[in-house]
C-alpha positions in Angstrom: 57.8 108.7 -65.4 56.8 105.9 -65.6 58.8 104.5 -68.3 61.9 105.2 -66.9 64.3 102.6 -66.2 66.2 103.0 -61.9 69.5 101.9 -63.1 70.5 100.9 -59.4 66.7 98.8 -59.3 67.9 96.5 -61.9 71.1 96.6 -60.4 69.6 95.7 -56.7 67.0 93.2 -58.1 70.4 91.3 -60.5 72.2 90.5 -57.0 69.3 89.2 -54.9 68.3 86.8 -57.8 71.3 86.3 -57.9 72.2 85.2 -54.2 69.4 83.3 -53.9 70.2 80.7 -57.8 73.8 80.0 -55.4 72.0 79.5 -52.4 69.0 77.6 -54.5 71.7 75.9 -56.2 73.6 74.8 -52.7 70.2 73.5 -51.2 70.2 71.2 -54.6 73.5 70.7 -54.0 72.7 69.2 -49.9 70.2 67.6 -51.2 70.9 65.2 -53.8 74.6 64.6 -51.4 72.2 63.9 -48.0 70.4 60.2 -49.1 73.9 58.7 -50.7 75.9 59.7 -47.3 72.4 58.0 -45.8 73.1 55.3 -48.3 76.3 53.4 -47.6 75.3 52.4 -43.9 72.7 51.2 -44.6 74.3 48.9 -47.5 77.4 47.2 -45.3 75.1 47.5 -42.1 72.6 44.9 -44.6 76.0 42.4 -46.0 76.9 40.8 -43.3 73.5 40.3 -42.0 72.9 38.3 -45.4 76.2 36.3 -44.9 75.0 35.6 -41.1 71.6 34.4 -42.3 72.7 31.7 -45.6 76.1 30.7 -42.6 73.0 29.6 -40.6 71.0 27.9 -43.6 74.1 26.0 -44.3 74.8 24.9 -41.2 70.7 23.4 -40.8 71.2 22.3 -44.0 74.6 20.2 -42.9 73.1 18.9 -40.4 70.4 18.2 -41.3 72.3 15.8 -44.0 74.6 14.3 -41.2 71.2 13.1 -39.8 69.9 11.8 -42.5 73.1 10.2 -43.6 73.2 8.4 -40.2 70.0 7.0 -40.0 70.4 6.0 -43.9 74.0 4.2 -42.5 71.9 2.7 -39.8 68.7 1.5 -41.2 70.6 -0.1 -44.6 72.5 -2.0 -41.2 69.9 -3.1 -40.1 68.1 -4.0 -43.1 71.4 -6.5 -44.4 71.3 -7.3 -40.2 68.0 -9.4 -40.5 68.4 -10.1 -44.6 71.3 -12.0 -42.9 69.1 -13.2 -40.3 66.8 -14.9 -43.0 69.3 -15.9 -44.5 70.4 -18.2 -41.6 67.1 -18.7 -40.8 65.8 -20.2 -44.6 68.4 -22.9 -43.2 66.0 -25.6 -42.6 66.5 -28.1 -40.7 65.6 -30.8 -44.3 68.7 -28.4 -45.4 70.2 -29.4 -42.6 69.6 -32.8 -43.5 70.6 -32.8 -46.3 74.4 -30.9 -45.4 75.3 -33.5 -43.5 73.6 -36.4 -45.8 76.5 -34.6 -48.2 79.3 -34.3 -45.8 78.9 -37.8 -45.3 78.9 -38.8 -48.7 82.2 -37.3 -49.1 84.2 -39.4 -46.0 82.3 -42.4 -47.3 84.5 -41.6 -50.9 88.0 -40.5 -48.9 87.5 -43.7 -46.7 86.1 -47.9 -46.6 84.7 -47.5 -42.9 81.4 -49.2 -42.1 80.5 -46.8 -39.7 80.4 -44.2 -41.6 78.7 -45.2 -44.2 76.2 -46.5 -42.0 75.0 -43.5 -40.5 74.6 -42.0 -44.7 72.7 -44.3 -45.0 70.4 -44.0 -42.3 70.5 -39.9 -42.7 69.8 -40.8 -46.3 66.8 -42.5 -45.0 66.1 -40.4 -42.1 65.5 -37.2 -44.7 63.8 -38.9 -47.4 61.8 -41.8 -45.5 58.0 -40.3 -46.3 59.1 -39.9 -50.4 60.7 -43.2 -50.4 58.4 -45.8 -47.9 55.8 -46.1 -50.9 59.1 -47.5 -53.6 60.3 -48.8 -50.4 56.7 -51.0 -49.6 55.9 -51.8 -53.7 60.0 -53.9 -52.9 59.2 -55.1 -50.0 56.3 -56.8 -51.6 59.0 -57.6 -54.3 60.4 -59.7 -52.1 58.3 -61.5 -50.5 56.6 -62.6 -54.1 60.2 -63.8 -55.2 60.1 -65.7 -51.6 57.5 -67.2 -52.4 58.1 -67.8 -55.4 61.5 -69.9 -54.7 60.1 -71.0 -51.4 63.2 -70.5 -49.6 65.3 -68.2 -47.2 65.1 -63.9 -48.2 67.4 -64.3 -51.2 68.3 -60.6 -50.1 68.9 -61.1 -46.3 70.5 -63.2 -43.8 69.0 -66.5 -43.1 66.8 -65.7 -40.1 66.1 -62.1 -41.5 63.1 -61.0 -43.4 63.6 -57.9 -46.4 61.6 -55.1 -46.6 62.1 -51.7 -49.0 66.0 -50.9 -48.5 66.6 -53.6 -45.3 66.7 -56.9 -43.5 64.2 -57.1 -40.2 65.3 -60.1 -37.4 62.2 -61.5 -35.6 63.8 -62.6 -31.9 61.6 -66.1 -30.7 63.4 -65.7 -27.4 62.9 -62.8 -24.8 64.5 -60.2 -23.1 64.9 -57.3 -21.4 64.8 -54.1 -23.8 68.8 -53.5 -22.4 69.6 -56.8 -24.0 67.7 -57.5 -27.1 69.4 -53.8 -27.5 73.1 -55.3 -27.1 71.6 -58.6 -28.7 70.3 -56.9 -32.4 74.1 -54.8 -32.1 76.1 -57.8 -32.0 74.3 -59.4 -35.0 75.6 -55.2 -36.8 71.7 -53.6 -36.7 69.9 -52.0 -34.4 66.8 -52.6 -33.0 64.3 -51.7 -35.2 63.4 -48.5 -36.0 59.8 -46.8 -37.6 60.5 -44.4 -40.1 57.2 -44.7 -41.9 53.4 -45.8 -42.3 54.0 -48.4 -44.5 57.1 -50.0 -42.6 54.7 -50.0 -39.4 51.8 -52.1 -41.5 54.9 -54.6 -42.7 56.4 -55.4 -39.1 52.2 -55.6 -37.7 52.7 -58.4 -40.3 55.0 -59.8 -38.4 54.4 -59.4 -35.6 51.6 -61.4 -35.9 50.3 -59.9 -32.4 53.5 -60.4 -30.0 54.5 -57.9 -28.0 58.1 -56.2 -29.6 59.9 -54.5 -28.3 61.5 -51.4 -30.5 63.8 -49.1 -30.6 62.2 -45.7 -29.0 63.8 -44.9 -25.5 63.0 -41.6 -23.4 65.3 -42.7 -20.9 67.2 -39.8 -20.8 63.5 -37.6 -20.6 63.5 -37.5 -24.2 61.6 -40.5 -27.2 64.7 -40.9 -28.9 65.4 -43.7 -31.9 68.8 -45.9 -31.7 70.0 -45.2 -34.9 69.6 -41.7 -34.3 66.6 -40.8 -36.8 65.0 -37.6 -35.4 61.7 -39.0 -33.0 60.2 -35.4 -34.2 60.5 -36.2 -38.5 59.4 -40.7 -37.4 54.7 -40.8 -37.0 54.2 -41.7 -34.1 51.8 -44.3 -33.3 50.7 -44.4 -29.8 48.3 -46.7 -28.3 45.5 -44.1 -26.9 46.2 -42.1 -24.1 50.6 -42.9 -24.1 53.2 -42.8 -23.2 51.7 -42.3 -19.3 54.8 -43.2 -18.2 52.8 -45.4 -15.3 54.6 -45.9 -11.9 52.0 -48.3 -10.4 54.2 -51.1 -11.5 56.1 -51.1 -8.4 58.9 -51.8 -10.2 60.5 -48.5 -9.5 61.0 -45.1 -12.2 59.0 -44.8 -15.1 58.2 -46.6 -18.3 61.4 -45.5 -20.6 60.8 -48.1 -23.1 58.5 -48.8 -26.4 56.3 -51.5 -27.5 54.5 -53.3 -29.8 51.9 -54.4 -28.6 49.9 -57.1 -29.5 51.6 -56.2 -33.3 49.8 -53.1 -34.0 49.9 -50.2 -31.4 52.8 -48.3 -29.8 52.8 -48.2 -25.6 55.8 -47.7 -22.9 56.3 -50.1 -20.7 59.3 -50.9 -17.6 62.5 -51.9 -19.3 63.0 -54.1 -17.0 60.4 -56.3 -19.2 61.3 -59.6 -20.9 60.0 -59.3 -24.5 60.4 -60.2 -28.2 62.4 -58.5 -30.1 62.6 -56.8 -33.9 66.5 -55.8 -35.1 67.2 -53.9 -38.5 69.3 -53.6 -40.5 70.0 -51.9 -43.9 70.6 -54.0 -47.1 74.2 -53.9 -48.1 75.1 -54.5 -51.5 
C-alpha cells in the first residue's frame, strides 16, 4: 500500500543520516583545527625575524650617531682652532707695540734707569709718530718762535741744540765717517737722527741748509734699520729717485750701506767711510 510505512527502511535511513552527520562533524572539526595548527609555527618563525630587523636598525642608528658625533667633534675642534688662530692673528703689530710700551711703562714705574725711560719714549714715539707729527710740528714752531723772540739759545734744549717737538737736534760743524758720527752722537747721550714723519723731515731740511749730512739709517747687515730700533717699515721714505742703489763703482770695497741727507732734501745711500757732517737727536728730559 502506498501510504504504509516500512519500519525497517526508516531504521536504515536514520542510521545512514546519523553516520553522515557524525562524519560531517568530524570533518568540520579537522577543518577548523587544521589552520590553527599551521598558524602557530608561522607566528613563531616571524617573531625572530622582526627582532633581527629591529636589532640591525638599532645598530645602524648607533653607528650613524657615532659618525655624526665624531664629525661634530672634529668640526668643533677645527672651528675652535681657527678661532684661536684668528684671535692670535688679530693681534696686529700695533697692538704688540702697545703691549711692549705698557710693559716698559711698568718697568719705568719700578726703576729710575734712564735707558729704560729712553727706550719707552722711543717706542711710544715710533708707534704714535704718524698721529702726533702735526702736534710736534706745531710745538717745534712755537719753540722756534720763542727762541727768535728771546734772541738767545733754545730754552728747551741744551746750548748748541735746536728744539723740535719732543726732541733736541745737534748739527755738527765737522765731518766724520758714519760710524764716527754715530759714536759722537752716543757720547752726547743722543743718536744719529731718526726721521719719523714728513713734518720732522721738513724741519731737518730747514736746518740742513743744503748740506750733505749723515742720518741714523744703515743696512750694514743687509736690512735697512734705524739706529734707535724704530721699525724701518713704519716710517715714511724720502729716498732720491732710483735710490738706494748700493753702488759699488766707488772703488772703496763693498757697497753703500749708510744713508745721507743729500743736499738737505732727499736721502741717498753712500759708502760709510765717506766724511760728512751729521745730525744728532735726543729726547727732551722734562
